[in-house]
Each structure stands twice: as structure tokens, then as C-alpha cells.
C-alpha positions as CSV (number, residue, x, y, z in Angstrom):
1,M,13.9,-9.2,0.7
2,V,16.9,-8.1,-1.0
3,F,19.5,-10.2,-2.9
4,N,22.9,-8.8,-3.4
5,G,25.7,-10.2,-5.4
6,A,28.6,-8.4,-3.6
7,L,29.7,-11.1,-1.2
8,K,33.5,-12.0,-2.2
9,P,34.5,-15.8,-2.4
10,S,37.5,-14.6,-0.2
11,S,35.0,-14.0,2.7
12,G,34.7,-17.6,3.4
13,L,31.1,-17.5,3.8
14,S,28.5,-19.3,1.6
15,A,26.0,-16.5,2.0
16,K,25.4,-13.8,4.4
17,S,22.3,-12.2,5.7
18,S,21.2,-9.0,7.6
19,I,18.1,-7.0,8.5
20,V,17.6,-3.5,6.4
21,E,15.3,-1.2,7.2
22,D,12.0,-3.4,7.4
23,G,13.4,-6.3,5.2
24,I,16.1,-8.7,5.0
25,M,19.4,-8.7,2.5
26,V,20.9,-11.7,1.5
27,Q,24.5,-11.4,0.4
28,V,25.7,-14.0,-2.0
29,T,28.8,-14.5,-4.4
30,Q,28.0,-13.3,-8.2
31,E,28.2,-16.8,-9.1
32,R,25.4,-17.8,-6.9
33,M,23.7,-14.5,-7.8
34,L,23.3,-16.0,-11.4
35,D,21.8,-18.8,-10.1
36,V,19.2,-17.1,-7.7
37,R,18.1,-15.1,-10.8
38,K,17.5,-18.1,-12.9
39,K,15.6,-19.4,-10.0
40,L,13.6,-16.1,-9.8
41,A,12.8,-16.1,-13.4
42,K,11.8,-19.7,-13.6
43,M,9.6,-19.1,-10.7
44,E,11.5,-22.2,-8.4
45,D,12.0,-22.9,-5.0
46,F,15.6,-22.5,-3.5
47,V,17.4,-22.4,-0.3
48,I,20.5,-20.2,0.7
49,T,22.6,-21.4,3.8
50,C,24.3,-18.7,5.3
51,G,27.6,-18.9,7.6
52,A,30.8,-20.1,7.0
53,V,31.8,-22.7,4.0
54,D,31.7,-26.4,5.2
55,K,30.3,-25.8,8.6
56,D,27.0,-25.8,9.9
57,P,24.6,-22.9,8.6
58,D,24.0,-19.9,11.1
59,E,20.9,-19.3,9.1
60,I,18.8,-20.6,6.5
61,V,17.0,-18.7,3.7
62,K,14.2,-20.6,1.8
63,V,12.3,-18.9,-1.1
64,E,9.2,-20.8,-1.8
65,W,6.3,-19.8,-4.4
66,V,3.0,-20.0,-3.1
67,D,-0.3,-19.6,-4.5
68,E,-1.8,-15.9,-5.0
69,N,-3.4,-14.4,-1.9
70,K,-6.6,-13.3,-3.0
71,A,-7.1,-11.7,0.2
72,L,-4.3,-9.2,-0.2
73,N,-5.6,-5.5,0.0
74,Q,-9.2,-6.9,0.5
75,G,-11.9,-4.1,0.2
76,V,-9.4,-1.4,-1.2
77,V,-10.0,0.6,-4.0
78,S,-8.1,2.8,-6.4
79,L,-8.3,6.5,-5.7
80,I,-8.1,7.0,-9.4
81,S,-11.0,4.8,-10.6
82,G,-12.5,3.1,-7.6
83,A,-11.5,-0.2,-9.3
84,S,-10.8,-3.1,-6.8
85,M,-7.3,-3.5,-5.9
86,S,-8.2,-7.0,-3.9
87,G,-5.2,-9.4,-5.1
88,V,-2.8,-6.6,-6.1
89,S,0.6,-6.4,-4.2
90,S,1.5,-3.5,-2.5
91,I,4.2,-1.9,-0.7
92,R,3.9,0.5,2.0
93,L,6.7,3.2,2.8
94,H,7.7,3.9,6.4
95,N,10.4,6.6,5.6
96,G,8.9,8.0,2.8
97,R,10.4,11.3,1.5
98,D,8.3,14.5,2.7
99,C,8.1,17.5,0.8
100,V,7.1,20.8,2.9
101,D,5.2,23.9,1.9
102,E,6.1,26.5,4.4
103,R,3.7,29.3,3.2
104,S,0.5,26.8,3.6
105,S,2.0,24.5,6.7
106,L,1.4,21.6,4.6
107,F,3.4,18.7,3.2
108,I,3.0,15.8,0.8
109,R,4.3,12.2,1.8
110,W,4.4,9.0,-0.6
111,T,2.7,6.2,1.5
112,E,2.5,3.3,-0.8
113,V,2.9,1.8,-4.2
114,F,0.5,-0.9,-5.8
115,L,2.5,-2.9,-8.3
116,L,-0.3,-3.4,-10.9
117,S,0.0,-5.9,-13.7
118,S,0.6,-4.7,-17.3
119,S,-2.6,-4.5,-19.6
120,E,-0.5,-4.8,-22.6
121,D,-0.2,-8.0,-24.7
122,S,3.0,-10.0,-24.1
123,A,4.4,-8.7,-27.7
124,V,3.4,-5.4,-29.1
125,G,4.6,-3.8,-32.2
126,G,7.6,-5.9,-32.5
127,V,8.5,-5.8,-28.6
128,D,8.7,-8.9,-26.7
129,A,7.6,-8.3,-23.3
130,A,9.4,-11.6,-22.2
131,A,12.7,-10.3,-23.4
132,I,12.4,-7.2,-21.7
133,C,11.6,-8.8,-18.6
134,A,14.3,-11.6,-18.8
135,D,16.2,-9.7,-16.1
136,P,13.7,-7.2,-14.8
137,P,14.7,-3.9,-13.1
138,D,13.5,-3.2,-9.6
139,P,10.2,-1.6,-9.7
140,M,10.8,0.3,-6.7
141,V,13.5,2.4,-8.8
142,A,10.8,3.4,-11.1
143,A,8.3,4.3,-8.2
144,T,11.1,6.3,-6.5
145,C,11.9,8.3,-9.6
146,V,8.0,8.9,-10.3
147,A,7.6,9.7,-6.3
148,R,10.1,12.4,-6.5
149,A,8.9,14.2,-9.8
150,V,5.1,14.1,-8.2
151,T,6.1,15.5,-4.8
152,D,8.4,18.2,-6.1
153,A,5.9,19.1,-8.9
154,M,2.9,19.5,-6.3
155,I,4.3,21.8,-3.7
156,P,2.5,24.6,-5.2
157,A,-0.6,22.8,-5.5
158,L,-1.0,21.7,-1.6
159,K,-3.1,24.4,-0.3
160,Q,-5.7,23.8,-3.4
161,M,-5.6,20.1,-2.7
162,W,-6.3,20.4,1.0
163,Q,-8.8,23.0,0.6
164,E,-10.6,20.7,-2.0
165,R,-10.1,17.9,0.3
166,L,-8.3,16.0,-2.3
167,T,-6.1,13.7,0.0
168,P,-5.1,11.0,-0.6
169,F,-4.4,11.1,-3.9
170,A,-3.0,8.6,-6.6
171,V,-0.9,8.8,-9.5
172,R,-0.7,5.8,-12.0
173,V,2.1,5.3,-14.2
174,T,2.0,2.6,-16.9
175,L,5.3,2.1,-19.0
176,H,5.9,0.6,-22.1
177,P,8.8,1.3,-24.4
178,E,6.6,0.6,-27.9
179,N,4.2,3.0,-26.7
180,V,6.3,5.7,-26.0
181,R,7.9,5.4,-29.6
182,R,4.7,4.9,-31.4
183,H,2.8,7.6,-29.8
184,Q,5.8,10.2,-30.3
185,Q,5.5,9.5,-34.3
186,R,1.7,9.9,-34.1
187,P,0.2,13.4,-35.3
188,L,-1.3,15.0,-32.2
189,F,-5.2,15.3,-32.2
190,L,-5.5,17.1,-28.9
191,T,-4.9,21.0,-28.2
192,S,-2.0,20.4,-25.7
193,P,1.0,17.9,-26.6
194,L,1.4,17.2,-23.3
195,W,-2.1,15.9,-22.5
196,Y,-1.8,13.6,-25.4
197,C,1.2,12.2,-23.7
198,C,-0.6,12.0,-20.8
199,F,-3.5,9.8,-21.8
200,Q,-1.4,7.7,-24.4
201,A,2.1,7.3,-22.8
202,G,0.6,6.1,-19.7
203,Y,-0.5,8.3,-16.7
204,D,-3.3,9.2,-14.6
205,A,-4.3,11.0,-11.4
206,G,-7.2,11.2,-9.0
207,S,-8.6,11.6,-5.8
208,K,-11.9,9.5,-4.5
209,G,-12.7,8.3,-8.0
210,S,-12.6,11.7,-9.7
211,P,-9.6,13.1,-11.8
212,L,-7.6,16.0,-10.1
213,P,-8.4,19.7,-11.0
214,S,-6.8,20.4,-14.4
215,T,-4.4,23.3,-12.9
216,V,-3.0,20.2,-10.8
217,M,-2.8,17.9,-13.9
218,N,-0.8,20.4,-15.9
219,M,1.9,20.4,-13.0
220,L,2.1,16.8,-13.1
221,D,2.4,16.9,-17.2
222,T,5.3,19.0,-16.7
223,A,6.9,16.7,-14.1
224,L,6.1,13.3,-15.5
225,V,6.0,13.5,-19.4
226,P,9.6,14.2,-19.7
227,I,10.6,11.2,-17.3
228,I,7.9,8.9,-18.9
229,H,9.7,9.6,-22.4
230,G,13.3,9.7,-20.8
231,E,14.7,7.6,-18.1
232,L,11.9,5.3,-18.0
233,A,11.0,5.0,-21.5
234,A,12.3,1.4,-21.6
235,R,10.5,0.2,-19.0
236,L,7.8,-2.2,-19.0
237,L,5.5,-2.2,-15.8
238,S,2.5,-0.5,-14.1
239,L,2.4,1.3,-10.9
240,E,-0.2,3.2,-8.7
241,L,1.2,5.4,-6.2
242,V,-0.5,6.9,-3.2
243,F,0.3,10.1,-1.6
244,H,-1.2,11.8,1.5
245,I,-1.2,15.9,2.1
246,L,-0.9,16.6,5.9
247,P,-0.4,19.7,8.2
248,F,2.7,20.2,10.3
């Protein structure tokens, strides 16, 4: 479900709902959007009536908080570590972006993203996680940025990955602004600064519970380290993205 605060008061509507792709978008006024954000931040139930003002609603959108579904992704394990994903929310992509390698007749597709909880403390090194997340950004924006970088970087490695049966594979990115700043200031103790960033600033990749080959990890280093320390540096979240390599 997507909430949009672009509805104009002059429209004569209290709210408007429509189907977008595989979800629902609810348009409300900017004033109502502020209330929606507060309700979501406080995890409070609320109701939005859609249709003309002062008339019986055409539709009613009700948001209710329920107990965590422990059966969610029951039996699913991480492709990186083999850890259980039971109870972890995920989003499956039905129209994900494909990147094609004509030479190998293979393509890579982003198929799913797991929304992992952060393993960091609520306040680390003076950074208050609650303050950062008071108006949290859409995690799919960060996930899409990571997916684009991964799919573009992996094109030269598709043949190797296919031959070694390393599909599907996953990339986990953990973002924390304090981690990025602090680890950039420490002296490097590994031979490659990119590997240092990989382990300390928060990404890992693997398939069937094992790390990807070093040649592939080097490609991911080049693609992911700049965005982890750049456009995604101020984010606070942890994601695990699943990719498939397929023939065409």
C-alpha cells in the first residue's frame, strides 16, 4: 500500500484510492498525510474514507496493526549464511529489471528483497536511530539502488556464476551512517581498502550458504562500496536482495 499526499483540497474528495501494479495507492491531502505519518510512526490504527466530501464513502481503507506473523517465510533460509528467514518480511518483484549478457545468452533478474531488522543499538556513537527513523525513507528506494548496481556489475560474471551453479544468490547490505563515518577514519588493516569497506561498512554476498568467488566479490566491491559511502550513507536499515541468473 502506498500513501500519496498529492490530493488537492479543491478536488472535492476526502481521499482517492486506485490499484497500482500489485498494490493500492491512497491519495490524501497534505494535511491528512501528516496525520497518516503520525499514526504510522505511533503504530496506531486508522481509517481513510474515499470519495466525495460530505457524502457516503465509495471505499473505506482501514489500517490495523496485528501481531507479527511468525509463519511468514517459514522454512526459508538466507542464501548467504543459511540463517532462518522465518518471520522476516519480504517483497517479491513481479516486474524486476533484467540485465542481459548477449555473449553468454544469460540474464540476471532481481526477484525478492528481505527487510531485515537492524542489528545495531538504538543509539551508536551519538547517532540516535529513533531520530533518524522518525520519518523513515522507503526501503525500496535503497533496495532498487542496490539492485541496479548489482545487476550492472554482475554482467561479466554471469557465465562463471552459471557454470558454477551459483544461482540464485543474495546480497545483504546493512546501512548505518555512524558505521560509514567511523570506519572511514580508522587505519586500514587489510590489503585492499575495498575489502575493508565490504566487511566493516556493511555488505556481504553468497549462494547456497557460501561466499561468492573472489573475482565476483571484487566486481561487487567496485559497484557497492561507492553507493554505501555515498548516496546511501545516511540510511539506517538492513536488506537482503535475491537474484536469479537465467538463460534466454
